[in-house]
C-alpha positions as CSV (number, residue, x, y, z in Angstrom):
1,X,-21.1,13.2,24.1
2,X,-19.5,9.9,25.3
3,X,-16.1,10.1,26.8
4,X,-13.3,9.5,24.4
5,X,-11.7,6.0,24.6
6,X,-8.2,6.5,23.2
7,X,-5.2,4.9,24.8
8,X,-1.6,4.5,23.9
9,X,-2.5,1.0,22.6
10,X,-5.3,2.6,20.6
11,X,-3.6,5.4,18.7
12,X,-6.0,6.9,16.1
13,X,-3.1,7.4,13.7
14,X,-3.0,3.6,13.4
15,X,-6.7,3.1,12.8
16,X,-8.1,2.0,9.4
17,X,-10.3,4.5,7.6
18,X,-13.4,2.3,8.3
19,X,-12.6,2.2,12.0
20,X,-11.9,5.9,12.1
21,X,-15.2,6.9,10.5
22,X,-17.2,4.5,12.7
23,X,-15.6,5.8,15.9
24,X,-16.0,9.4,15.0
25,X,-19.6,8.9,13.9
26,X,-20.4,7.0,17.2
27,X,-18.9,9.8,19.3
28,X,-16.1,7.7,20.7
29,X,-13.5,10.2,19.5
30,X,-13.5,13.6,18.0
31,X,-11.9,14.6,14.7
32,X,-9.7,16.9,16.7
33,X,-8.2,14.0,18.6
34,X,-7.7,12.1,15.3
35,X,-6.0,15.1,13.8
36,X,-3.6,15.5,16.8
37,X,-2.6,11.8,16.5
38,X,-1.9,12.1,12.8
39,X,0.0,15.4,13.2
40,X,2.1,13.8,16.0
41,X,2.9,10.8,13.8
42,X,3.9,13.0,10.9
43,X,6.2,15.1,13.2
44,X,7.8,11.9,14.5
45,X,8.3,10.1,11.2
46,X,8.4,12.4,8.3
47,X,11.8,14.0,8.8
48,X,13.4,10.7,8.0
49,X,10.9,9.6,5.3
50,X,10.1,12.8,3.5
51,X,6.6,11.7,2.5
52,X,5.0,15.2,2.7
53,X,5.6,18.2,0.6
54,X,3.3,20.4,2.6
55,X,1.4,20.2,6.0
56,X,-0.1,23.2,7.8
57,X,-0.9,22.0,11.3
58,X,-3.0,25.1,12.1
59,X,-5.2,24.5,9.0
60,X,-5.6,20.8,9.9
61,X,-6.7,21.7,13.4
62,X,-9.2,24.3,12.2
63,X,-10.7,21.9,9.7
64,X,-11.0,19.2,12.4
65,X,-12.9,21.6,14.6
66,X,-15.2,22.4,11.8
67,X,-15.9,18.7,11.2
68,X,-16.6,18.2,14.9
69,X,-19.0,21.1,14.8
70,X,-20.8,19.5,11.8
71,X,-21.2,16.2,13.7
72,X,-22.6,17.7,16.9
73,X,-25.1,19.8,14.9
74,X,-26.9,16.6,14.0
75,X,-26.5,17.0,10.2
76,X,-25.8,13.9,8.1
77,X,-22.2,12.7,8.0
78,X,-20.4,11.9,4.8
79,X,-18.8,8.5,4.2
80,X,-15.3,9.8,5.1
81,X,-16.3,12.1,7.9
82,X,-13.2,12.8,10.0
83,X,-10.9,10.3,8.1
84,X,-7.5,11.7,7.4
85,X,-6.5,11.8,3.7
86,X,-3.3,12.9,2.0
87,X,-3.2,14.3,-1.6
88,X,-0.5,13.8,-4.1
89,X,1.2,17.1,-5.0
90,X,0.1,17.1,-8.7
91,X,-3.5,17.5,-7.7
92,X,-4.8,21.1,-7.3
93,X,-5.8,22.3,-3.8
94,X,-7.0,25.9,-3.3
95,X,-5.9,26.1,0.4
96,X,-2.5,24.5,-0.1
97,X,0.3,24.8,-2.6
98,X,0.4,22.5,-5.6
99,X,4.0,22.4,-6.9
100,X,3.9,19.3,-9.2
101,X,7.3,18.1,-8.0
102,X,9.3,20.8,-9.8
103,X,11.0,24.0,-8.8
104,X,9.3,25.6,-11.8
105,X,6.0,25.5,-9.8
106,X,7.4,26.5,-6.4
107,X,4.8,28.4,-4.4
108,X,2.0,27.8,-7.0
109,X,-1.4,28.3,-5.5
110,X,-4.4,27.1,-7.6
111,X,-7.6,29.1,-7.4
112,X,-9.8,26.1,-7.0
113,X,-9.7,22.4,-5.8
114,X,-9.5,19.6,-8.2
115,X,-12.8,17.8,-8.7
116,X,-11.7,14.8,-6.7
117,X,-10.5,17.0,-3.8
118,X,-13.8,18.8,-3.7
119,X,-15.6,15.5,-3.6
120,X,-13.4,14.2,-0.7
121,X,-14.1,17.3,1.3
122,X,-17.8,16.9,0.6
123,X,-17.6,13.4,1.9
124,X,-16.1,14.8,5.2
125,X,-12.5,13.8,4.7
126,X,-9.9,15.6,6.7
127,X,-7.3,16.6,4.1
128,X,-4.0,16.6,6.0
129,X,-1.5,17.8,3.4
130,X,0.2,17.3,0.1
131,X,2.5,14.3,-0.5
132,X,5.8,14.5,-2.4
133,X,5.7,13.5,-6.1
134,X,8.5,12.9,-8.6
135,X,9.3,15.6,-11.0
136,X,6.1,16.4,-13.0
137,X,4.8,12.9,-12.0
138,X,7.4,11.1,-14.1
139,X,10.7,9.2,-13.3
140,X,13.1,11.6,-11.7
141,X,12.9,10.7,-7.9
142,X,11.5,12.8,-5.2
143,X,13.2,13.0,-1.8
144,X,11.0,10.4,-0.3
145,X,12.5,7.2,1.2
146,X,11.0,3.7,1.7
147,X,9.7,3.3,5.3
148,X,10.9,-0.3,5.3
149,X,14.5,0.7,4.4
150,X,15.6,4.3,4.0
151,X,18.3,3.3,1.5
152,X,15.7,2.0,-0.9
153,X,13.2,3.8,-3.2
154,X,9.5,3.9,-2.3
155,X,8.7,3.8,-6.0
156,X,7.1,6.6,-7.9
157,X,5.6,8.8,-9.0
158,X,3.2,8.7,-6.1
159,X,6.1,8.1,-3.8
160,X,5.0,10.3,-0.9
161,X,1.4,9.0,-0.9
162,X,2.5,5.4,-0.6
163,X,5.2,6.1,2.0
164,X,2.8,8.2,4.1
165,X,0.3,5.3,4.4
166,X,3.0,2.7,4.8
167,X,4.5,4.6,7.7
168,X,1.2,5.0,9.4
169,X,1.0,8.7,9.0
170,X,-2.4,8.6,7.3
171,X,-4.9,5.8,6.6
172,X,-5.6,7.0,3.0
173,X,-3.7,8.8,0.3
174,X,-4.5,9.7,-3.3
175,X,-2.1,9.0,-6.2
176,X,-2.1,9.0,-9.9
177,X,-0.8,6.5,-12.5
178,X,0.2,6.9,-16.1
179,X,2.4,3.8,-16.2
180,X,2.8,2.2,-12.8
181,X,2.8,5.1,-10.3
182,X,0.2,3.6,-8.0
183,X,0.9,-0.2,-8.3
184,X,4.7,0.1,-8.1
185,X,5.0,2.2,-4.9
186,X,2.2,0.1,-3.2
187,X,4.3,-3.0,-3.9
188,X,7.5,-1.5,-2.7
189,X,6.0,0.0,0.4
190,X,3.9,-3.1,1.4
191,X,0.4,-1.6,1.2
192,X,-2.8,-1.8,-0.9
193,X,-2.7,0.3,-4.1
194,X,-5.7,0.5,-6.4
195,X,-5.7,2.0,-9.9
196,X,-9.4,2.0,-11.0
197,X,-10.7,1.8,-14.5
198,X,-9.6,4.6,-16.7
199,X,-12.2,7.4,-16.4
200,X,-13.8,6.3,-13.2
201,X,-12.3,9.3,-11.3
202,X,-12.2,12.8,-12.7
203,X,-8.8,14.3,-13.5
204,X,-10.0,17.9,-13.7
205,X,-7.4,19.8,-11.7
206,X,-4.8,17.1,-12.0
207,X,-1.5,17.5,-13.8
208,X,-2.0,15.9,-17.2
209,X,0.7,13.8,-18.8
210,X,-1.1,11.6,-21.3
211,X,-4.9,11.7,-21.4
212,X,-5.5,8.1,-22.7
213,X,-3.5,6.8,-19.8
214,X,-3.7,9.1,-16.8
215,X,-5.7,7.6,-13.9
216,X,-6.4,8.7,-10.3
217,X,-6.1,5.9,-7.7
218,X,-5.4,5.4,-4.0
219,X,-3.5,3.8,-1.2
220,X,-4.6,2.2,2.0
221,X,-3.8,-0.6,4.4
222,X,-6.9,-2.6,3.5
223,X,-9.0,-3.3,0.4
224,X,-12.1,-2.0,2.1
225,X,-10.4,1.3,2.9
226,X,-9.2,1.9,-0.6
227,X,-12.7,1.1,-1.9
228,X,-14.1,3.7,0.5
229,X,-11.6,6.3,-0.8
230,X,-12.3,5.7,-4.5
231,X,-16.0,5.6,-4.0
232,X,-15.9,9.1,-2.6
233,X,-13.9,10.4,-5.7
234,X,-15.7,8.5,-8.5
235,X,-18.3,9.8,-10.8
236,X,-19.0,11.8,-14.0
237,X,-17.5,15.2,-14.3
238,X,-18.2,17.4,-17.4
239,X,-14.7,18.8,-17.0
240,X,-13.2,15.4,-17.8
241,X,-14.5,13.9,-21.0
242,X,-13.2,10.5,-20.2
243,X,-15.6,10.1,-17.2
244,X,-18.9,8.4,-18.0
245,X,-22.5,9.1,-17.0
246,X,-23.3,6.0,-15.0
247,X,-24.5,4.9,-11.6
248,X,-22.2,5.2,-8.6
249,X,-19.8,2.2,-8.5
250,X,-20.6,1.2,-4.9
251,X,-17.1,-0.2,-4.5
252,X,-17.1,-0.4,-0.7
253,X,-20.4,-2.3,-0.6
254,X,-19.3,-4.8,-3.3
255,X,-15.7,-5.2,-1.9
256,X,-17.0,-5.9,1.6
257,X,-19.3,-8.6,0.4
258,X,-18.6,-12.3,0.0
259,X,-18.1,-13.6,-3.5
260,X,-21.1,-15.7,-4.6
261,X,-18.8,-18.4,-5.8
262,X,-15.1,-19.1,-5.4
263,X,-13.3,-16.7,-7.8
264,X,-11.3,-18.2,-10.7
265,X,-8.0,-16.6,-11.4
266,X,-5.8,-16.5,-14.5
267,X,-2.1,-16.5,-13.8
268,X,-0.5,-14.4,-16.6
269,X,3.2,-13.9,-16.8
270,X,2.8,-11.0,-19.2
271,X,5.3,-9.3,-21.6
272,X,7.6,-8.2,-18.7
273,X,8.0,-11.7,-17.1
274,X,11.7,-11.9,-18.0
275,X,12.3,-8.8,-15.8
276,X,11.0,-10.6,-12.7
277,X,13.6,-11.5,-10.1
278,X,14.3,-15.2,-9.6
279,X,12.8,-14.9,-6.1
280,X,9.6,-13.4,-7.5
281,X,9.2,-16.2,-10.0
282,X,9.7,-18.7,-7.3
283,X,7.2,-16.9,-5.0
284,X,4.6,-17.0,-7.7
285,X,5.1,-20.7,-8.3
286,X,4.5,-21.1,-4.5
287,X,1.4,-18.9,-4.7
288,X,0.0,-21.0,-7.5
289,X,0.4,-24.1,-5.4
290,X,-1.4,-22.5,-2.5
291,X,-4.3,-21.4,-4.8
292,X,-4.6,-24.9,-6.3
293,X,-7.7,-25.2,-8.5
294,X,-8.5,-21.5,-8.1
295,X,-5.8,-20.5,-10.6
296,X,-4.9,-21.6,-14.1
297,X,-2.0,-20.4,-16.2
298,X,-2.9,-18.4,-19.3
299,X,-0.4,-17.6,-21.9
300,X,-0.6,-14.3,-23.8
301,X,0.1,-14.3,-27.5
302,X,3.4,-12.6,-28.7
303,X,1.3,-9.7,-30.0
304,X,1.1,-8.4,-26.5
305,X,4.7,-7.4,-26.6
306,X,3.6,-4.4,-28.7
307,X,2.1,-2.9,-25.5
308,X,5.3,-1.4,-24.2
309,X,6.1,0.6,-27.4
310,X,2.5,1.7,-27.9
311,X,2.4,2.9,-24.3
312,X,5.7,4.7,-24.7
313,X,4.5,6.6,-27.7
314,X,1.4,7.8,-25.9
315,X,3.3,8.8,-22.8
316,X,6.1,10.7,-24.6
317,X,3.9,12.5,-27.1
318,X,1.4,13.4,-24.4
319,X,4.1,14.8,-22.2
320,X,5.6,16.8,-25.0
321,X,2.3,18.4,-25.6
322,X,1.0,18.8,-22.0
323,X,4.3,19.8,-20.4
324,X,5.4,22.1,-23.2
325,X,5.2,25.2,-21.0
326,X,7.8,23.8,-18.6
327,X,10.3,23.2,-21.4
328,X,9.7,26.7,-22.8
329,X,10.0,28.5,-19.5
330,X,12.6,26.5,-17.6
331,X,14.4,23.9,-19.7
332,X,17.6,24.1,-17.7
333,X,15.7,23.4,-14.5
334,X,14.4,20.1,-15.8
335,X,16.2,16.8,-15.1
336,X,18.1,15.2,-18.0
337,X,15.5,12.4,-18.0
338,X,12.6,14.9,-18.5
339,X,14.5,16.8,-21.2
340,X,15.1,13.6,-23.1
341,X,11.5,12.4,-22.7
342,X,10.1,15.7,-24.0
343,X,12.5,15.6,-27.0
344,X,11.5,12.0,-27.7
345,X,7.8,12.9,-27.6
346,X,8.2,15.8,-30.0
347,X,9.5,13.3,-32.6
348,X,6.5,11.0,-32.4
349,X,4.5,11.3,-35.6
350,X,0.7,11.5,-35.8
351,X,0.6,8.2,-37.6
352,X,2.6,6.5,-34.8
353,X,0.4,8.1,-32.1
354,X,-2.8,7.0,-33.7
355,X,-1.4,3.5,-34.2
356,X,-0.6,3.4,-30.5
357,X,-4.3,4.2,-29.8
358,X,-5.3,1.3,-32.1
359,X,-3.0,-1.1,-30.2
360,X,-4.8,-0.1,-27.0
361,X,-8.1,-1.2,-28.4
362,X,-6.8,-4.4,-30.1
363,X,-5.1,-5.6,-27.0
364,X,-8.0,-4.7,-24.8
365,X,-10.3,-6.9,-26.9
366,X,-7.9,-9.7,-26.5
367,X,-7.9,-9.3,-22.7
368,X,-11.7,-9.3,-22.6
369,X,-11.6,-12.9,-23.8
370,X,-9.7,-13.8,-20.6
371,X,-12.3,-12.1,-18.4
372,X,-15.1,-14.1,-20.1
373,X,-13.7,-17.1,-18.3
374,X,-11.8,-15.7,-15.2
375,X,-12.7,-13.2,-12.5
376,X,-9.2,-11.6,-12.5
377,X,-5.7,-11.9,-13.7
378,X,-3.0,-12.5,-11.1
379,X,0.5,-11.3,-12.0
380,X,3.5,-9.6,-10.3
381,X,3.1,-5.9,-9.4
382,X,6.9,-5.3,-9.7
383,X,9.9,-7.3,-10.7
384,X,10.7,-7.8,-7.0
385,X,11.3,-5.8,-3.8
386,X,12.3,-2.2,-3.9
387,X,15.7,-1.8,-5.4
388,X,18.6,-0.4,-3.3
389,X,19.4,3.2,-3.9
390,X,17.5,6.4,-4.4
391,X,18.5,7.3,-8.0
392,X,15.6,5.4,-9.6
393,X,12.0,4.7,-8.7
394,X,12.1,1.2,-10.1
395,X,10.5,-0.4,-13.1
396,X,6.8,0.1,-14.0
397,X,7.0,-2.7,-16.6
398,X,4.4,-5.0,-14.8
399,X,1.8,-2.3,-15.0
400,X,2.2,-1.0,-18.6
401,X,-0.1,-3.4,-20.4
402,X,-3.0,-3.0,-18.0
403,X,-2.6,0.8,-17.8
404,X,-2.5,1.0,-21.6
405,X,-5.8,-0.9,-21.9
406,X,-7.4,1.2,-19.0
407,X,-8.1,-1.9,-16.8
408,X,-8.5,-1.7,-13.0
409,X,-5.7,-3.2,-11.0
410,X,-4.8,-3.6,-7.3
411,X,-1.5,-4.5,-5.6
412,X,-1.8,-6.6,-2.4
413,X,1.1,-6.9,0.0
414,X,1.2,-10.8,0.1
415,X,4.8,-11.7,-0.8
416,X,8.2,-11.0,0.7
417,X,11.5,-10.6,-1.1
418,X,15.0,-12.0,-0.2
419,X,15.8,-9.1,2.1
420,X,12.5,-9.3,4.0
421,X,10.9,-6.4,2.0
422,X,7.4,-6.5,0.6
423,X,6.5,-7.6,-2.9
424,X,3.0,-7.0,-4.2
425,X,0.7,-9.5,-6.0
426,X,-1.2,-7.6,-8.7
427,X,-4.8,-8.5,-9.6
428,X,-6.2,-7.1,-12.8
429,X,-9.9,-6.9,-13.6
430,X,-12.2,-6.3,-16.5
431,X,-12.7,-2.7,-17.5
432,X,-15.6,-1.3,-15.5
433,X,-15.8,-4.2,-13.0
434,X,-13.9,-2.4,-10.3
435,X,-16.0,-3.6,-7.4
436,X,-15.8,-7.2,-8.5
437,X,-12.0,-6.9,-8.7
438,X,-11.8,-5.5,-5.2
439,X,-14.1,-8.2,-3.8
440,X,-11.8,-10.8,-5.5
441,X,-8.7,-9.1,-4.0
442,X,-10.2,-9.2,-0.5
443,X,-11.0,-12.9,-1.0
444,X,-7.4,-13.6,-2.2
445,X,-5.9,-11.8,0.8
446,X,-8.0,-13.7,3.2
447,X,-7.4,-17.1,1.4
448,X,-3.7,-16.7,1.5
449,X,-3.7,-15.5,5.1
450,X,-5.7,-18.6,6.1
451,X,-3.5,-21.0,3.9
452,X,-0.3,-19.7,5.4
453,X,-1.6,-19.1,8.9
454,X,-0.9,-15.4,8.6
455,X,2.6,-15.9,7.0
456,X,3.8,-14.8,3.7
457,X,4.9,-16.6,0.5
458,X,8.7,-16.5,0.1
459,X,10.8,-16.8,-2.9
């Protein structure tokens, strides 16, 4: 085996997922060395940030040794061999607790891995630990702080996953989204967050809130990395009826390629535009100037304002059904926000619920017409930078429409708020065209970097 080439300036904890897998596969570094670097970074950073709910260093080291043994045996390596990945603590893991962000599940040990965890392990990923999630993946904040400013929220509900990647503790982390729980924390923490098409990744073994909306996504520092992560998780699973029997999406291959022609983007303000901070509106005006002929403004009809209420009915009714056991066994242990939401969901009638499903289809057809002309929609990921204080995870309003319609979306850390904190640019693609969306996202990030000579757009 070649001598390892790690130095203080080449800390494996700071490598991208693509770089890590290439160096491990080439014998430049062992998985054990990568594991030690990641564990050291977690030990140094996480007491202040609180990104992780569970890390067992002995288990991580043992798994790293097993992966090293696999490589030297000459057997084929998976696409994530030796790459550290963190898992949101609403996703079942047989060898670690899954506590769903609530004391009512303290010490809970599932008897099997979620499908996506099993697939990540089969791909050779080094599962490092479980990341903190908000209470039952909803709005009541976890203990996690924003790595850019500990007095600000990292977003939610995938708060720990986003913070762990942003702080350089892991290159990849898995999250879930029912409203804006991937896109919002990615924007606040200044990293790439990708919510794929609804049904691309199995949710078997994942805490269910609202089946028509729940989607598994991921966090990384680059578009290529998040494509690599979701590639490994994607595919049909009989245990999740919303997954489809279709060919592998090949996200990494497509995302890493050059667009055949310059992408055309539609700038859409969306129903939540009035919530955007003045600085965000100014930054998007500047972004449009930089993009020039590559972007055109598209106005959505007023009918799209129905999205928020339809989404709300699906969420609250779904939670009232799927989280019923928590209300029955430990009502007093739930936050007031959760109690109110479950009560609201119980009052949703069947007619109102079915009407909300109809709105999902109607609005989706309307958005399809945009994608007949444009490669992607560009819009804010959040109203602005992470709000000050830890009592809220911020507004998911800029994700609601796209989540309702099951569209893929990605947040890119391209803007900066008035306090120097990151603000994400959200790209939204056509349902099922996830690879094309990520390819466009990669083009946009490179285009903006070139146009601003590595700087950022400011409001």
